[in-house]
C-alpha positions in Angstrom: 85.5 -25.1 -97.9 87.0 -22.7 -100.4 84.8 -19.9 -101.7 84.8 -18.8 -105.3 85.9 -15.3 -104.2 88.9 -16.9 -102.4 89.9 -19.0 -105.4 89.5 -16.0 -107.7 91.7 -13.8 -105.4 94.4 -16.5 -105.4 94.3 -16.7 -109.2 94.5 -12.9 -109.5 97.5 -12.9 -107.2 99.2 -15.6 -109.2 98.4 -13.8 -112.4 100.0 -10.6 -111.1 103.2 -12.4 -110.0 103.5 -14.2 -113.4 103.0 -10.9 -115.3 106.6 -10.1 -114.3 107.6 -13.3 -116.0 105.8 -12.9 -119.2 107.2 -14.4 -122.4 108.5 -11.0 -123.4 110.6 -11.0 -120.2 113.1 -13.9 -120.3 114.8 -13.3 -117.0 118.5 -14.4 -116.6 121.2 -13.9 -114.0 124.2 -11.7 -115.1 127.4 -11.2 -113.1 128.8 -7.7 -113.7 132.4 -7.5 -115.0 134.8 -5.8 -112.7 132.1 -5.3 -110.0 130.8 -7.5 -107.2 127.2 -7.4 -108.3 124.9 -10.1 -109.7 121.8 -8.8 -111.5 118.7 -10.2 -113.1 117.8 -9.0 -116.6 114.8 -9.9 -118.8 116.8 -10.0 -122.0 120.3 -10.4 -123.4 122.8 -8.0 -121.8 124.6 -5.4 -123.7 127.6 -3.5 -122.2 129.1 -0.1 -122.7 131.4 2.3 -120.8 132.6 5.9 -121.0 134.6 8.3 -119.0 132.7 11.1 -117.2 133.8 13.8 -114.8 132.6 13.1 -111.3 133.4 15.8 -108.9 137.2 16.3 -108.9 138.0 13.1 -110.7 137.3 11.4 -114.0 135.6 8.0 -113.6 134.9 5.2 -116.0 131.2 4.4 -115.9 130.3 0.9 -117.0 126.8 0.0 -117.9 125.0 -3.3 -118.5 121.5 -3.3 -119.8 118.9 -4.4 -122.4 115.5 -3.6 -123.8 112.5 -5.9 -123.6 108.7 -5.3 -123.9 109.0 -1.5 -124.5 111.3 -1.0 -121.4 115.0 -0.5 -120.8 116.7 -2.2 -117.9 120.2 -1.1 -116.9 122.7 -1.0 -114.2 125.5 1.5 -114.2 128.5 1.6 -111.8 131.9 3.2 -111.2 134.7 3.2 -108.6 135.1 6.4 -106.7 138.5 6.6 -105.0 137.3 8.7 -102.1 134.7 6.8 -99.9 133.8 10.0 -98.0 132.2 11.4 -101.2 129.8 8.4 -101.6 126.7 10.1 -100.2 127.3 13.4 -102.1 127.9 11.4 -105.3 124.7 9.4 -105.0 122.7 12.6 -104.4 124.3 14.3 -107.5 123.5 11.2 -109.6 119.9 11.2 -108.4 119.5 14.9 -109.2 121.1 14.3 -112.7 118.5 11.6 -113.5 115.6 13.8 -112.3 116.9 16.6 -114.5 117.4 14.4 -117.5 113.8 13.1 -117.3 112.4 16.6 -116.5 110.9 15.0 -113.4 110.7 17.0 -110.2 109.5 14.6 -107.6 108.8 10.9 -106.9 105.6 9.6 -108.5 104.3 7.7 -105.5 102.9 9.2 -102.3 105.4 8.7 -99.5 108.3 9.6 -101.8 111.5 7.6 -102.0 112.1 4.3 -100.2 115.3 3.3 -98.4 117.2 0.8 -100.6 120.2 -0.8 -99.0 121.0 -4.2 -100.4 122.8 -6.7 -98.2 126.5 -5.6 -98.2 125.8 -2.0 -99.3 126.6 1.2 -97.3 123.8 2.4 -95.2 123.5 5.9 -96.5 120.5 8.2 -96.5 121.0 8.6 -100.3 120.6 4.9 -100.9 117.1 4.9 -102.2 114.6 3.4 -104.6 112.2 5.7 -106.4 109.5 5.7 -109.0 109.3 8.7 -111.3 107.4 10.1 -114.2 109.3 12.0 -116.8 109.9 12.8 -120.5 112.1 10.7 -122.8 114.5 12.0 -125.5 111.8 12.1 -128.1 109.3 13.8 -125.8 107.4 10.7 -124.9 106.1 10.0 -121.4 108.3 7.7 -119.4 107.9 5.9 -116.1 111.2 5.4 -114.4 112.1 3.1 -111.5 115.5 3.8 -110.1 117.8 2.7 -107.2 121.1 4.1 -106.1 123.5 2.5 -103.6 127.2 2.2 -102.8 129.6 -0.5 -101.5 133.1 -0.2 -100.1 135.7 -2.1 -102.0 138.6 -2.4 -99.6 141.3 0.1 -100.1 140.4 0.7 -103.7 137.5 3.0 -102.8 133.7 2.8 -103.0 131.7 1.5 -105.9 128.6 3.6 -106.8 125.6 1.8 -108.4 122.5 3.0 -110.2 119.9 0.5 -111.4 117.0 1.7 -113.6 114.0 0.8 -115.6 112.6 3.2 -118.2 109.2 2.1 -119.5 106.3 3.4 -121.5 103.8 2.5 -118.7 104.0 1.4 -115.1 105.6 -2.0 -114.6 105.5 -2.7 -110.9 105.9 -6.5 -111.1 108.9 -6.3 -113.5 110.5 -3.6 -111.2 110.0 -5.8 -108.2 111.8 -8.7 -109.9 114.6 -6.5 -111.3 115.4 -4.8 -107.9 115.1 -8.1 -106.0 117.7 -9.6 -108.4 120.4 -7.0 -107.4 122.8 -9.1 -105.2 126.1 -7.8 -104.0 128.7 -10.6 -103.9 
């Protein structure tokens, strides 16, 4: 015999799962151009790229992202010629994001979580983090970020950063977004 509390608990759980699939979030699969990663975005993808100095080399950082329901979803990546610099590069990118958001530490107790998608390098700097910071117009932002790397044969190592910047916590959307990161 099912109790009302049990039924209510199941409905609450279903409601929370479906919140990540709200009408404002129309999830679709996107294959990155020139990178072996498939992602899940809740809106139509826009792309951009720019050259940035990274250590001793200049790299072309490509970004795919979109905005939906007062949040920005994006994945950036670039090819680093020297695989031995992958861990250091991930750490620098993490520090740059913290500095940009004026955030000093992870928001959740327990800190950063290991984040190594299937096929990624198992590096201590491969993490997923939730942060609180300040946006460009001084507004409060909640950030969910993940950093990881993958060897690409003799070409080098591809460095990835996946992020959500939102006006309020969005744990269900973050779970869907990060679960949708699939190395090919």
